[in-house]
C-alpha positions in Angstrom: -32.9 -17.6 -9.3 -33.4 -16.3 -5.8 -32.9 -12.7 -5.0 -30.4 -13.6 -2.2 -28.1 -15.2 -4.8 -27.8 -12.0 -6.7 -27.0 -10.1 -3.5 -24.2 -12.5 -2.7 -22.9 -12.3 -6.2 -22.8 -8.6 -6.2 -21.2 -8.5 -2.8 -18.6 -11.0 -4.0 -17.9 -8.9 -7.1 -17.6 -5.7 -5.1 -15.3 -7.4 -2.7 -13.1 -8.6 -5.6 -12.9 -5.0 -6.9 -12.0 -3.7 -3.5 -9.3 -6.4 -3.1 -7.9 -5.6 -6.5 -7.8 -1.9 -5.7 -6.2 -2.4 -2.3 -3.4 -4.6 -3.8 -2.8 -2.1 -6.7 -2.6 0.7 -4.1 0.0 -1.2 -2.1 2.0 -2.0 -5.2 2.0 1.5 -6.5 3.0 2.9 -3.1 5.8 0.4 -2.8 7.0 1.2 -6.4 6.9 4.9 -5.7 8.9 4.6 -2.5 11.5 2.4 -4.2 11.7 5.0 -7.0 12.3 7.8 -4.4 15.0 5.6 -2.8 16.8 5.1 -6.1 16.6 8.9 -6.8 18.0 9.7 -3.3 20.8 7.1 -3.7 21.7 8.8 -7.0 21.7 12.2 -5.4 23.8 11.0 -2.5 26.3 9.1 -4.8 28.6 12.0 -5.6 28.6 13.6 -2.2 31.1 13.4 0.7 29.6 10.8 3.1 30.4 13.2 6.0 28.4 16.1 4.6 25.0 17.1 6.0 23.2 16.6 2.8 24.5 13.0 2.4 23.4 12.3 6.0 19.9 13.7 5.3 19.6 11.7 2.2 20.6 8.6 4.1 18.0 9.3 6.8 15.3 9.8 4.1 16.4 6.5 2.4 16.1 4.6 5.6 12.7 6.1 6.4 11.3 5.3 3.0 12.6 1.7 3.1 11.3 1.3 6.6 7.8 2.3 5.7 7.4 -0.4 3.0 6.7 -3.3 5.5 4.0 -1.2 7.1 2.3 -0.8 3.8 2.1 -4.5 3.4 0.9 -5.0 7.0 -1.8 -2.5 6.3 -2.7 -4.3 3.1 -3.1 -7.6 5.0 -5.4 -5.9 7.5 -7.4 -4.3 4.8 -7.8 -7.6 3.0 -9.1 -9.2 6.2 -11.6 -6.4 6.6 -12.8 -6.8 3.0 -13.0 -10.6 3.4 -15.0 -10.3 6.6 -17.5 -8.0 4.9 -17.0 -5.1 7.4 -17.3 -2.5 4.6 -20.4 -4.1 3.2 -22.0 -4.0 6.7 -20.9 -0.4 7.2 -22.3 0.6 3.8 -25.8 -0.5 4.9 -26.0 2.3 7.5 
């Protein structure tokens, strides 16, 4: 077996671990934001829609839901960086 093959195999294994961690991070962040949205909806449920607290809850709900697409856009960028080997090249320095 050539030494270059083991280097490529270890790089592929480390890339797989980084991909898995990036996906799990995006999933956990999304689940956390959705959990916060459900809690905020529950808190807002019994309030008068014209009250200040109900409006603040609504703003926080919209901001939480609006951040979810950016999490997945960031994940896609991160996966491209991992696939391109940019982290492996940076680790050599």
